[in-house]
C-alpha positions in Angstrom: 84.5 165.4 58.7 81.8 162.6 58.6 84.4 160.4 60.1 85.2 162.6 63.0 81.6 162.7 63.6 81.3 159.1 63.9 83.8 159.0 66.3 82.6 161.5 68.7 79.4 160.0 68.7 80.1 156.4 69.3 79.1 155.4 72.9 82.6 154.4 73.5 83.8 158.1 73.3 81.0 159.7 75.1 81.5 157.4 78.2 85.2 158.0 78.1 85.2 161.6 77.6 82.4 161.9 80.6 84.3 159.6 82.8 87.8 161.3 82.3 85.7 164.5 83.2 84.3 163.4 86.4 87.8 161.8 87.6 89.7 165.1 86.7 86.9 167.5 88.5 87.4 165.0 91.7 91.1 164.9 91.7 91.0 168.8 91.0 88.7 169.7 93.9 90.6 167.4 96.3 93.7 169.6 95.2 92.0 173.0 95.3 90.3 172.3 98.7 93.8 170.8 100.3 95.7 174.1 99.0 93.0 176.4 100.5 92.5 174.8 104.0 95.1 173.3 105.8 93.0 171.6 108.1 91.1 170.1 105.2 94.6 169.0 103.9 95.2 167.3 107.1 91.7 165.4 107.0 92.6 164.4 103.5 95.8 162.6 104.8 94.1 161.2 107.9 91.3 159.7 105.2 94.0 158.2 103.0 95.6 156.5 106.4 92.4 155.0 107.3 91.9 153.9 103.8 95.5 152.5 103.7 94.4 150.4 107.0 91.5 149.0 105.5 93.3 147.6 102.2 96.1 146.3 104.3 93.5 144.5 106.4 91.5 143.1 103.4 92.0 139.6 102.8 92.7 140.0 99.1 95.6 139.5 96.7 98.9 141.1 98.4 99.9 142.6 95.1 96.5 143.9 94.5 96.9 145.4 97.8 100.2 147.1 97.3 98.8 148.6 94.0 96.4 150.4 95.6 98.4 151.3 98.8 101.0 153.4 96.1 97.9 155.0 94.1 96.4 156.4 97.5 100.0 157.6 98.7 100.5 159.0 95.2 97.1 161.1 94.8 96.1 161.4 98.9 92.4 161.1 99.1 91.4 161.2 95.4 93.3 157.3 95.4 91.1 156.9 98.7 87.8 157.9 96.8 88.8 155.7 93.6 89.7 152.9 95.7 86.2 153.0 97.4 84.5 153.2 94.1 86.9 150.6 92.0 89.2 149.0 94.6 86.9 146.2 96.0 87.2 142.9 93.8 83.7 142.1 94.8 80.5 142.9 92.9 77.8 145.4 94.2 75.6 144.3 96.6 72.5 144.4 94.6 74.3 142.0 91.9 75.6 139.6 94.8 71.8 139.3 96.2 70.6 138.7 92.5 73.3 135.7 91.9 72.8 134.5 95.2 68.8 134.0 94.5 69.5 132.5 91.2 72.2 130.2 92.5 69.4 129.1 95.1 67.2 128.5 92.3 70.1 126.5 90.3 70.5 124.4 93.0 66.9 123.3 93.7 66.6 122.7 90.0 69.8 120.5 90.1 69.5 119.0 93.6 70.0 115.7 92.4 73.4 116.6 90.8 76.4 114.9 92.5 79.7 115.1 92.0 80.6 112.2 89.6 84.2 111.8 90.3 84.0 109.7 93.3 83.0 106.8 90.9 85.8 107.1 88.4 89.7 106.3 88.4 91.3 109.4 88.9 94.7 110.5 89.8 94.7 111.6 93.6 96.2 115.1 92.8 93.7 115.7 90.3 90.9 114.3 92.4 91.5 117.1 94.5 91.1 119.7 92.0 87.9 118.2 91.1 86.4 117.8 94.5 87.5 121.3 95.3 85.7 122.8 92.2 82.8 121.1 93.4 82.8 122.0 97.1 82.9 125.7 96.6 80.9 125.9 93.4 78.6 122.8 93.0 80.1 122.3 89.3 80.3 118.9 89.0 82.5 116.3 86.6 81.3 114.0 83.7 82.3 111.3 81.8 80.8 110.2 78.7 81.8 113.5 76.8 83.8 113.8 73.7 86.0 116.5 73.4 87.7 118.0 70.6 90.4 120.5 70.6 90.0 123.2 67.7 92.8 125.4 66.6 93.4 127.8 65.1 90.2 130.1 64.9 89.6 129.1 61.2 89.2 125.4 62.1 87.0 126.4 65.1 84.7 128.5 63.1 84.1 126.0 60.5 83.3 123.4 63.2 81.0 125.7 64.8 79.0 126.9 61.7 78.9 122.9 61.0 77.0 122.4 64.4 74.8 125.6 64.2 73.1 124.8 61.1 72.2 121.1 62.7 70.5 122.7 65.7 66.9 121.6 66.3 65.6 123.1 69.9 68.0 125.8 70.9 71.0 127.9 70.5 72.8 129.8 73.4 75.5 132.1 72.6 77.3 134.2 75.3 80.4 136.5 73.9 82.8 139.4 75.3 83.5 140.7 71.9 81.1 140.7 68.8 82.1 142.4 65.5 80.3 142.4 62.1 82.1 141.1 59.3 82.5 138.0 57.6 82.6 135.4 61.0 79.9 137.5 62.7 77.6 137.7 59.6 77.5 134.4 58.9 76.9 133.2 62.1 74.0 135.8 62.2 72.5 134.3 59.1 72.4 131.1 60.4 70.8 131.9 63.7 68.0 134.0 61.7 67.3 130.8 59.8 67.1 128.7 62.8 64.9 131.2 64.6 62.5 131.4 61.6 62.6 127.5 61.8 61.1 127.7 65.3 64.5 127.2 67.5 65.1 129.0 70.6 68.0 131.5 69.9 69.4 133.9 72.5 72.4 136.1 72.7 74.3 137.5 75.3 77.2 140.0 74.9 79.3 142.0 77.1 78.8 146.0 76.6 82.3 146.8 77.3 83.7 144.3 74.9 81.2 145.6 71.7 81.5 149.3 72.7 83.3 150.0 69.6 81.7 147.5 67.4 77.9 147.5 68.1 75.4 150.5 68.3 73.3 150.9 71.3 70.2 149.6 69.7 71.7 146.4 68.6 69.6 144.2 70.9 66.3 145.8 69.2 67.7 145.0 66.3 68.4 141.3 66.7 65.1 140.8 68.4 63.4 142.0 65.2 65.4 139.0 63.7 63.8 136.5 66.1 67.0 136.5 68.4 66.4 137.1 72.0 69.4 139.6 73.0 70.5 140.8 76.4 73.8 143.0 77.3 75.7 142.5 80.5 76.7 145.4 82.5 75.7 148.1 80.2 78.4 151.0 80.3 77.1 154.3 82.0 79.2 157.3 82.2 79.6 157.2 86.0 82.2 156.1 88.6 81.0 152.4 89.5 82.8 149.9 90.9 80.7 147.3 88.7 82.0 148.4 85.5 85.5 146.5 87.0 83.1 143.2 86.3 83.1 142.2 82.7 81.2 139.3 81.3 84.9 137.7 79.6 83.2 134.5 78.8 82.8 132.5 75.5 79.8 130.3 75.4 78.1 128.3 72.5 75.4 125.7 73.6 73.5 123.7 71.0 70.4 121.6 71.7 72.1 120.8 75.4 74.3 118.3 73.7 77.0 120.3 72.0 79.2 123.3 73.4 81.9 125.4 72.8 84.3 127.6 74.9 87.9 129.0 74.4 89.7 132.0 73.5 87.9 132.9 70.5 85.5 135.8 70.0 83.4 136.4 67.0 85.3 138.8 65.4 87.3 138.6 61.9 90.7 139.1 63.4 90.3 135.4 65.5 89.9 133.4 62.1 92.7 135.7 60.3 90.2 136.9 57.9 91.7 140.4 58.8 95.4 141.1 60.2 95.4 142.7 63.6 99.1 142.4 65.3 100.3 139.7 62.5 98.8 136.1 62.3 96.4 135.6 65.2 96.7 132.2 67.3 93.8 131.1 69.1 92.0 128.0 70.2 88.8 126.5 71.6 87.3 123.2 72.9 84.1 121.5 71.8 82.3 119.2 74.0 79.5 116.6 73.1 77.8 114.7 75.7 76.9 115.1 79.6 79.5 118.1 80.4 77.5 120.4 77.9 74.8 120.7 80.9 77.3 122.9 83.1 77.6 125.6 80.1 73.7 125.4 79.7 73.5 126.0 83.3 76.2 128.6 83.5 74.2 130.3 80.6 70.9 130.1 81.6 72.0 131.8 85.1 73.0 134.4 83.3 70.3 135.0 81.1 68.1 134.9 84.4 70.1 137.7 85.9 70.0 139.8 83.0 66.2 139.2 81.9 64.6 138.0 85.2 63.5 135.0 83.2 63.7 131.9 85.7 64.1 128.3 83.6 64.0 124.9 84.7 67.4 123.6 84.0 66.4 119.9 83.6 64.5 121.0 80.4 67.7 121.6 78.8 70.0 118.7 79.8 71.6 116.8 77.2 69.6 114.1 75.5 72.2 112.1 73.6 74.4 109.2 75.1 77.8 109.4 74.1 80.7 106.9 75.4 84.2 108.6 75.6 87.2 108.2 77.8 88.3 110.6 80.6 87.0 113.2 82.9 85.5 116.7 82.1 84.7 119.4 84.2 83.5 122.6 83.0 83.3 125.5 85.2 82.5 129.1 85.5 84.2 131.8 87.7 83.1 135.1 88.8 83.9 138.0 91.3 81.1 137.2 93.6 82.8 134.1 95.1 85.4 134.6 98.0 86.9 131.7 95.8 88.8 132.2 92.6 88.7 129.1 90.5 90.9 129.8 87.7 93.8 131.3 90.1 93.7 128.2 92.5 93.3 125.5 89.5 96.2 126.8 88.0 98.5 126.6 90.9 97.4 123.4 91.8 97.9 121.9 88.2 101.5 123.7 88.4 102.7 122.5 92.1 101.4 118.6 91.0 103.3 118.5 87.7 106.2 115.7 87.7 107.6 116.0 84.0 106.2 119.1 82.2 104.0 122.3 82.2 103.0 124.0 78.8 101.1 127.2 79.1 99.8 129.7 76.3 98.8 133.0 77.2 98.4 136.6 75.6 99.2 138.3 79.2 101.7 137.1 81.8 100.9 139.5 84.6 100.8 136.9 87.8 100.7 137.1 91.3 103.2 136.1 93.7 101.7 132.7 94.3 101.8 131.7 90.6 105.3 133.1 89.8 106.7 131.4 92.8 105.2 127.9 91.7 106.4 128.2 88.3 109.9 128.7 89.6 109.7 125.9 92.3 108.5 123.7 89.2 111.4 124.6 86.9 114.1 124.3 89.9 112.6 121.0 90.7 113.2 119.4 87.5 109.8 120.1 85.7 110.1 121.3 82.3 108.1 124.4 82.1 107.4 126.1 78.9 105.4 129.5 78.5 104.2 130.8 75.1 103.6 134.4 74.7 102.8 136.9 71.6 105.6 138.4 69.9 103.6 141.2 68.3 101.3 142.5 71.4 97.7 144.0 71.4 98.6 146.3 73.8 101.9 147.7 74.4 102.1 148.5 78.1 100.8 145.0 79.0 103.4 143.3 76.6 105.8 145.7 78.7 104.4 144.1 81.8 104.7 140.5 80.4 108.6 141.0 79.3 109.4 142.3 82.4 108.7 138.9 84.3 110.8 137.0 81.9 114.3 137.3 83.4 113.5 135.7 86.6 111.6 132.9 85.4 114.3 132.3 82.6 117.0 132.2 85.7 115.2 129.5 87.3 114.8 127.3 84.2 111.8 128.2 82.7 111.6 128.6 78.9 110.1 131.2 77.4 109.0 131.5 73.6 107.3 134.5 71.9 105.2 133.4 68.6 107.0 135.1 66.2 104.2 135.2 63.5 102.1 137.6 65.6 99.9 137.5 68.4 98.6 134.4 70.4 95.2 134.8 72.3 95.2 131.0 73.4 94.6 130.3 77.2 95.7 126.7 77.9 97.5 124.7 80.3 98.7 121.5 79.9 100.5 119.2 82.2 102.0 115.7 82.2 99.9 114.1 79.3 97.2 113.9 82.2 95.5 117.1 82.8 94.6 120.4 80.9 92.4 123.7 81.1 91.4 125.4 78.0 89.0 128.6 78.4 88.8 132.4 78.6 91.0 133.2 81.5 94.4 134.8 81.1 97.4 134.8 83.4 96.6 138.4 84.5 94.6 139.9 87.6 91.4 140.6 85.7 90.9 137.4 84.7 91.5 135.7 87.8 90.1 138.0 90.2 87.4 140.3 88.7 85.7 139.0 85.4 83.3 136.5 84.5 84.8 133.6 82.9 84.6 130.0 82.1 87.1 126.8 81.1 86.9 123.1 80.8 89.6 120.8 83.1 90.5 117.6 80.8 91.6 114.7 82.4 93.0 111.8 80.3 90.6 112.7 77.4 91.2 112.0 73.7 91.9 116.1 73.0 95.0 116.4 75.5 97.3 114.5 72.6 95.6 117.2 70.2 96.8 119.9 72.5 100.0 118.5 73.1 100.7 118.4 69.2 99.4 121.8 69.1 101.8 122.9 71.4 104.5 121.6 69.9 103.4 123.0 66.4 103.4 126.5 68.1 106.6 126.5 69.6 108.0 125.4 66.5 106.7 128.8 65.0 108.1 130.6 68.0 111.6 132.0 69.0 112.9 131.5 72.4 113.7 134.3 74.4 117.0 134.0 76.1 118.5 136.2 78.7 120.8 137.8 76.2 117.6 139.0 74.3 115.9 140.3 77.6 119.2 142.6 78.0 118.5 143.9 74.3 115.1 145.0 75.2 115.0 148.9 74.6 115.4 151.1 77.4 112.0 152.5 77.1 110.3 149.1 77.2 112.3 148.3 80.3 111.6 151.3 82.0 107.7 151.2 81.3 107.7 147.5 82.8 109.5 148.7 85.9 107.3 151.8 86.3 104.1 149.8 85.8 105.0 146.8 87.8 103.6 148.2 91.0 100.2 149.1 89.1 99.9 145.2 87.5 96.9 144.6 89.4 94.8 147.5 88.3 95.6 147.1 84.6 
């Protein structure tokens, strides 16, 4: 009985039930009114038709628009209302205004920042990517930054703890998922000790990502320990488009000189301390030097949004002088901009590849452009290899992922599933020349709706580490052939077929 009570009093359960009731009553009301009044029923269809016209004329991704058109046709008016509430890819007007203000403040603080790539010897196509990121987001490139690829999660965790223990001035942490256990408890112990020693320790986490793991009063608890804490986009039991936009970033900044990002969250499955979906394969990237400045700015911008506290970014810039080869471009993506940095960066890397493209992703739910680019690359003689999980975390997304295999394999793309379990890494590597390591999956939510961050690496020392890790993982994976595609159960084939039109909404 106590266990049942604990479940029904959790904020996740309460919010879900209230939202479900709200949606049910909305749809029920529309159907009842539609049945009672012929004129009102005609009105419902007119409203739905008008909404469809707005959807068609929107500048959004075609697959995303098709998903909403089908939804509106299936449930007239209710589908239109849901589109008005949830369909817009952009954030609320209030949020956009706040972030534009914060962006203006940041540009003033960093008005002397320039795109350093013009002074470096960078291959033309990679220079185009770097210049584009700078032009649309003012996120710059750096040399003089050491990069270290960390895989799997336990190696990342060990390195992170070592660096946290050496912090002298500040520690900034921003994560999507935090779950108490060995990993998080050990991090907290270090953070508390550092806070007592006078280090400025700040924490941001996403409310949806922690809805089942942290209590409502957790920020107050952390504040008592000396750790300044803010929660992004607190879940409320109401129909609100803003609930679509989550902070999916994973950022650690230490003293302005060292930073981390990647797929790894602060929970025990990420370091295989507990088992979920078999062995959990994940990775991260460690930066030391100039490029940490970008992650510092990303964190302080989010802190400004959540707390209202302005920071003078120059006070937190790197102080250590590092000598290293290659170019490093940390960048943050968000649904506020019209430009989707991850989507376009992935697309550019794929279309410019000459020898090979290696991809690791937990979800392969792509739009037409990315799919077509991968097919074109494979049919042009480029070696295209994609690694996905063999044991899924979400059965319906896995069905969608597998529904993409046949077309890709026929074009010459090699698909591997990580046999020991679940692969959560988000990595793309091409031609021993360029890679992206970060938080964005190959799916619509990451590419269009979430706050994400990654690092573009050009000719850095870590590229060889990434290449070797790919080869290791391929050795632990099974290749998926057309014959294996045919052997999938009829239920999984049907599920993938039915869900395909709604993939952008998942």
